[in-house]
C-alpha distance (Angstrom), angle and dihedral (degrees) to the residues before:
residue distance angle dihedral
M1 . . .
R2 3.81 . .
G3 3.81 95.3 .
I4 3.79 135.0 -131.8
N5 3.82 95.7 -76.0
Y6 3.80 91.7 58.4
L7 3.80 91.3 49.2
R8 3.82 91.5 48.5
Q9 3.79 89.7 56.0
K10 3.80 91.8 45.4
L11 3.81 91.6 53.2
S12 3.79 90.7 47.1
R13 3.83 90.5 56.0
K14 3.81 93.6 49.7
R15 3.80 100.2 37.4
T16 3.81 97.4 79.7
R17 3.80 92.2 52.1
V18 3.80 91.8 51.0
L19 3.81 93.8 47.3
T20 3.81 89.5 51.4
R21 3.79 90.4 59.0
Y22 3.78 91.3 47.7
K23 3.82 87.8 55.0
Y24 3.79 90.3 54.9
Y25 3.79 90.7 47.8
D26 3.83 91.7 48.9
M27 3.85 91.3 43.6
K28 3.81 91.6 -120.7
N29 3.81 96.6 121.7
R30 3.81 120.2 119.5
V31 3.78 125.8 -125.9
Q32 3.81 112.8 -105.2
E33 3.81 104.0 -135.8
L34 3.78 123.3 -146.4
G35 3.82 89.9 -146.6
A36 3.80 95.8 -146.7
T37 3.79 102.8 100.4
M38 3.81 106.5 6.5
P39 3.86 113.6 101.3
N40 3.79 115.1 -130.1
K41 3.80 92.1 -124.9
F42 3.82 88.5 68.1
A43 3.81 94.4 52.4
W44 3.82 90.5 102.8
L45 3.80 92.1 61.4
S46 3.81 109.3 105.0
E47 3.80 128.9 -168.8
T48 3.80 128.4 -167.6
L49 3.80 135.7 -160.2
G50 3.80 128.3 -170.4
W51 3.80 96.7 -153.7
S52 3.82 94.5 113.0
G53 3.79 89.9 52.4
R54 3.80 89.9 50.8
A55 3.81 90.9 51.4
V56 3.81 92.4 51.6
D57 3.81 97.3 41.3
A58 3.81 92.0 48.7
I59 3.81 88.3 68.0
A60 3.82 100.2 30.3
D61 3.81 95.5 49.4
R62 3.81 91.9 49.9
S63 3.82 95.2 49.0
I64 3.80 100.5 83.0
V65 3.80 116.9 163.9
R66 3.81 111.6 -139.4
G67 3.79 98.7 -178.1
F68 3.79 145.0 -80.6
A69 3.79 127.5 -61.6
D70 3.82 125.0 -149.6
D71 3.79 91.1 17.7
Q72 3.80 101.4 167.4
F73 3.81 95.9 167.1
N74 3.84 98.1 47.7
F75 3.79 91.3 -114.7
T76 3.82 89.9 156.2
N77 3.78 88.2 76.0
I78 3.81 89.1 68.3
F79 3.80 92.2 62.7
D80 3.82 92.6 39.8
M81 3.80 88.7 60.2
N82 3.83 92.1 50.1
N83 3.83 103.5 54.9
K84 3.79 92.8 -94.9
D85 3.82 95.8 -167.3
I86 3.80 92.7 58.0
L87 3.80 93.2 37.3
F88 3.81 95.2 53.4
D89 3.81 94.7 42.6
S90 3.80 93.6 47.1
A91 3.81 93.4 48.4
I92 3.82 93.3 47.7
L93 3.80 93.6 46.2
G94 3.81 92.5 49.6
A95 3.80 91.5 48.3
C96 3.82 92.2 51.7
I97 3.81 91.6 51.0
A98 3.80 102.0 39.3
S99 3.85 99.0 23.2
C100 3.81 88.8 -117.2
S101 3.78 140.2 38.1
F102 3.80 128.7 179.3
I103 3.80 137.5 -133.5
Y104 3.79 111.1 -142.9
I105 3.82 113.9 -153.7
S106 3.79 120.5 -156.6
V107 3.80 137.1 157.4
G108 3.80 118.3 -100.6
E109 3.77 127.2 -143.1
D110 3.81 89.4 -94.6
G111 3.81 91.4 52.7
F112 3.82 92.5 -109.5
P113 3.83 118.8 127.5
R114 3.79 116.7 -96.3
L115 3.81 118.9 -152.1
Q116 3.80 123.0 -156.1
V117 3.80 129.7 176.3
I118 3.82 117.3 -130.8
D119 3.80 118.9 -171.6
G120 3.78 124.2 -127.6
S121 3.80 93.9 -101.0
D122 3.81 91.9 65.7
A123 3.82 104.3 38.8
T124 3.79 140.9 46.1
G125 3.78 140.6 152.2
I126 3.79 148.7 162.8
I127 3.79 108.9 -74.1
D128 3.79 129.0 -147.5
P129 3.84 106.2 -130.3
V130 3.82 91.6 -151.3
T131 3.81 103.0 50.3
Y132 3.84 97.6 18.6
L133 3.78 87.6 -132.8
L134 3.78 121.4 124.5
Q135 3.78 123.7 -98.5
E136 3.81 88.4 -158.9
G137 3.79 132.3 -8.9
Y138 3.78 144.9 -165.5
A139 3.81 130.2 -158.2
V140 3.78 138.6 175.2
L141 3.80 106.8 -132.4
E142 3.79 99.2 -178.3
R143 3.81 139.8 12.9
D144 3.80 130.0 -170.2
D145 3.80 126.8 -125.6
N146 3.82 90.1 -83.1
D147 3.81 91.8 55.4
Q148 3.80 91.4 -108.6
V149 3.81 118.9 144.3
T150 3.81 114.2 -105.3
I151 3.83 101.6 163.3
E152 3.80 125.8 26.9
A153 3.78 135.5 166.7
Y154 3.79 136.0 -147.7
F155 3.80 116.0 -155.0
E156 3.79 126.2 -152.9
P157 3.81 134.2 159.4
H158 3.83 108.8 -72.9
R159 3.82 92.1 -0.4
T160 3.81 142.0 71.2
T161 3.82 120.8 -171.3
I162 3.83 120.0 -158.8
Y163 3.83 118.9 -157.2
R164 3.81 120.6 -161.4
I165 3.78 121.7 -175.3
G166 3.80 109.8 -99.5
E167 3.82 94.7 6.0
A168 3.77 136.2 94.4
P169 3.82 116.3 -97.0
E170 3.81 118.1 -95.0
V171 3.81 118.4 -140.2
F172 3.82 121.3 -155.5
E173 3.79 119.5 -168.1
H174 3.83 121.0 -150.3
A175 3.81 139.9 172.0
S176 3.82 97.1 -117.8
P177 3.83 114.8 116.1
Y178 3.82 89.2 -148.7
P179 3.83 133.4 51.4
L180 3.82 112.7 -82.9
L181 3.80 92.7 -118.2
V182 3.81 112.7 94.5
P183 3.83 122.7 -168.1
I184 3.81 120.4 -134.9
I185 3.80 103.8 -160.1
Y186 3.80 135.3 -166.9
R187 3.84 115.5 -144.5
P188 3.83 103.1 -23.3
D189 3.79 122.7 -174.7
A190 3.80 138.0 -177.3
K191 3.81 92.3 -84.9
R192 3.81 100.3 40.3
L193 3.78 105.8 36.9
F194 3.80 91.9 176.4
G195 3.79 91.1 57.1
H196 3.78 136.8 -131.2
S197 3.78 131.0 -66.0
R198 3.77 119.6 -114.6
I199 3.83 85.6 -133.0
T200 3.80 97.3 70.5
R201 3.80 127.8 -172.8
A202 3.80 88.5 -102.4
C203 3.81 90.1 55.2
I204 3.79 90.9 51.0
G205 3.82 93.4 48.6
I206 3.80 94.1 47.1
Q207 3.79 92.6 47.2
Q208 3.81 91.6 49.7
A209 3.81 90.3 52.5
A210 3.81 90.6 49.6
L211 3.81 91.1 48.9
R212 3.80 91.6 52.7
T213 3.80 89.4 50.5
M214 3.80 90.6 51.1
K215 3.80 90.3 50.4
R216 3.81 91.9 51.2
A217 3.80 89.5 48.1
E218 3.82 91.1 51.2
I219 3.81 91.7 53.1
S220 3.80 93.3 43.2
A221 3.81 89.7 51.5
E222 3.81 88.6 73.8
F223 3.80 90.0 61.4
Y224 3.79 90.5 41.1
S225 3.82 90.8 55.0
F226 3.81 95.0 45.3
P227 3.83 112.1 28.6
Q228 3.81 114.9 -151.7
K229 3.79 116.3 -103.4
Y230 3.78 132.7 -164.2
V231 3.83 139.2 -160.4
L232 3.82 124.1 -149.2
G233 3.77 126.2 -164.0
L234 3.81 101.6 23.9
S235 3.77 115.6 162.3
E236 3.79 117.7 -108.4
D237 3.80 88.7 -122.9
A238 3.83 93.0 55.5
E239 3.78 118.0 116.2
D240 3.79 117.5 -104.3
L241 3.78 114.2 -98.2
D242 3.78 122.2 -119.5
S243 3.82 98.5 -121.6
W244 3.81 95.4 -154.3
R245 3.82 92.6 47.5
A246 3.80 90.7 47.4
T247 3.81 90.6 50.4
I248 3.80 98.7 53.3
S249 3.80 99.4 30.0
T250 3.81 118.3 107.1
F251 3.82 94.0 -155.5
L252 3.83 130.8 39.3
R253 3.80 125.1 -173.6
F254 3.83 124.3 -151.6
D255 3.82 120.1 175.3
K256 3.82 124.9 -151.7
D257 3.79 117.7 -100.0
E258 3.81 126.7 -124.7
D259 3.80 91.8 -79.3
G260 3.78 92.3 51.1
D261 3.80 94.8 -109.4
K262 3.79 121.9 141.1
P263 3.82 131.5 -160.6
T264 3.79 124.4 -106.8
L265 3.82 118.3 -121.7
G266 3.80 124.9 -150.5
Q267 3.79 143.4 163.1
F268 3.79 131.1 -143.1
T269 3.79 117.8 -121.9
Q270 3.79 110.1 -79.8
Q271 3.79 113.1 -108.6
S272 3.81 115.9 -114.9
M273 3.82 125.0 -135.7
T274 3.81 92.2 -156.2
P275 3.84 96.7 95.2
Y276 3.81 90.7 55.0
V277 3.80 93.1 49.1
D278 3.81 90.7 49.0
Q279 3.79 91.5 48.7
I280 3.81 93.7 49.9
R281 3.79 89.1 48.0
M282 3.80 89.0 52.7
F283 3.82 91.2 52.9
A284 3.80 89.5 46.8
G285 3.80 89.1 55.3
L286 3.81 91.0 50.7
F287 3.80 91.4 48.3
A288 3.80 91.6 47.8
G289 3.79 90.9 51.7
E290 3.79 91.2 50.0
T291 3.81 94.8 50.7
G292 3.81 103.9 31.5
L293 3.80 93.0 -112.5
T294 3.80 128.0 126.3
L295 3.80 131.6 -124.0
D296 3.80 88.0 -105.0
D297 3.81 88.7 61.6
L298 3.82 90.6 53.3
G299 3.79 97.7 50.6
F300 3.82 102.7 -87.5
P301 3.82 102.3 109.5
S302 3.78 120.4 -161.5
Q303 3.78 119.0 -118.4
N304 3.80 95.5 -118.7
P305 3.83 119.1 51.0
S306 3.80 111.8 -118.2
S307 3.77 125.4 -126.3
S308 3.79 122.4 -122.3
E309 3.80 91.9 -99.2
A310 3.81 92.3 47.9
I311 3.81 90.5 51.7
K312 3.81 90.7 51.3
A313 3.81 91.4 48.5
S314 3.81 92.5 50.8
H315 3.81 89.9 49.4
E316 3.80 96.6 49.1
T317 3.82 92.4 119.3
L318 3.78 90.2 48.7
R319 3.81 91.1 49.4
L320 3.80 92.3 53.3
T321 3.80 91.3 46.2
A322 3.80 92.0 50.2
R323 3.80 92.0 47.2
K324 3.80 91.6 52.7
A325 3.82 90.8 46.9
Q326 3.80 90.9 52.7
R327 3.80 91.5 55.1
I328 3.80 91.8 53.0
F329 3.81 94.3 42.8
G330 3.80 89.3 50.3
T331 3.80 90.9 58.2
G332 3.80 90.7 52.7
F333 3.80 94.0 49.2
I334 3.80 91.9 48.3
N335 3.81 89.6 51.1
A336 3.81 90.7 50.3
R337 3.78 91.5 48.8
Y338 3.81 90.8 48.3
L339 3.81 94.1 54.6
A340 3.80 92.6 41.7
A341 3.82 88.8 54.1
C342 3.80 90.2 53.9
V343 3.81 88.5 54.1
R344 3.81 93.6 44.4
D345 3.80 95.4 50.4
D346 3.82 95.1 31.8
R347 3.78 87.7 -129.2
E348 3.79 133.0 120.9
Y349 3.78 102.0 -124.5
M350 3.79 119.9 -163.3
R351 3.79 116.0 -121.2
N352 3.80 92.0 -126.8
E353 3.81 89.3 63.6
I354 3.80 92.4 70.6
Y355 3.78 104.6 27.9
Q356 3.81 92.7 113.7
T357 3.79 93.4 62.4
R358 3.79 114.4 100.7
V359 3.79 137.2 -179.4
T360 3.81 117.8 -111.7
W361 3.81 120.6 -148.9
M362 3.76 137.0 -161.7
P363 3.84 113.8 -110.9
I364 3.79 114.6 -82.7
F365 3.83 91.2 -132.3
E366 3.78 118.4 25.4
P367 3.82 116.7 -149.6
D368 3.78 119.4 -109.6
A369 3.79 125.8 -132.1
A370 3.80 93.4 -92.9
A371 3.80 92.5 56.3
M372 3.80 95.7 47.0
S373 3.82 94.2 79.2
V374 3.82 92.1 52.0
I375 3.80 90.6 47.0
G376 3.80 90.2 48.4
D377 3.81 91.3 57.5
G378 3.79 90.5 51.2
L379 3.80 92.6 48.4
L380 3.79 90.9 50.1
K381 3.81 91.5 54.4
I382 3.81 91.6 48.5
E383 3.78 91.1 50.1
Q384 3.79 91.3 50.6
A385 3.81 91.6 50.3
Y386 3.82 96.0 42.0
P387 3.82 110.2 21.7
G388 3.77 114.0 -151.7
Y389 3.81 95.2 12.6
L390 3.82 96.4 111.8
T391 3.77 104.5 68.0
E392 3.80 124.7 175.2
E393 3.81 89.3 -99.8
K394 3.81 93.0 54.1
L395 3.80 92.1 48.0
L396 3.78 89.9 52.0
D397 3.80 90.6 51.5
L398 3.81 92.8 48.4
L399 3.79 102.4 38.3
G400 3.77 108.6 12.9
V401 3.83 90.4 -124.2
């Protein structure tokens, strides 16, 4: 056991990185200026882009838990009693943003397990690379208005210790052989057991470049709206021009001087916004390639509307990414249900008692009305070849209907 002090320091090292990604998701990130060409008087100008939110929501909104199959111990009831729709969606969204979120299991006043989602900026632990359950865990349960910790918890097998500022620790015993803090992880691997964020470093860099381009375009729009003009040959005795009035005026009057000469008027070439639009479109293409989205998803619609099958084909990378994410999320939810069942029944279940249970998901892309007739022909042929194979459950898995 590393102890609570070690886990506090570990969370402190990771917290800033997680909060940065939440800023990009909430569109509260600042533009990182290059400082070479941008005047200081325009430093206040702020631009925002929702591309990071699109990248996260594209996976989170398509990962819809339908239920549990082969549930011999009625474990589904645990999630039904804990607002499962909000619980699943919140855990998946937090995992996509921060690479990992946590489900905190406690005992309610009625003795039934209570499940609460804690984001990756307020919880951490030492993970078992075999079961992907924690060996020990730490979580911040409450902070004050100044973001200072007021309630924290240390999780161990068979015991949870609650620390409140200025009070003695409270120890709660339970029957679970693992800490009651379960990680829900997005895309883990052997090196990064707590996974990867959907908002990668490449996404952050591309979005910053696009934001700088938008800021330059906003400043250049002033010159685009009011092209610069010039006057040649004015007399030295002529009154000074009001530059703002000369810029917006539709008519200027210049009289001849004593010698009968008159000034020459001219206008600089009007600045074009096309290079900025092309550059933003280029960054949108890079961001789409990084996240498996399309330019339509990022605000650059195609001229011809796509059919349902064309949309699926263009999102093939996204479909594979979402399918892989569902497999990993399913493992986390099964682990949470397993530990909650130990608490509910006050019994230390063995993991091999529930290994057959699996999470069922709604289809990532549901078919539209035009595709239903084609699908119906295929289902009819399958049924003729293998009578009784297509049950109602299989149709729901394949089609969502």
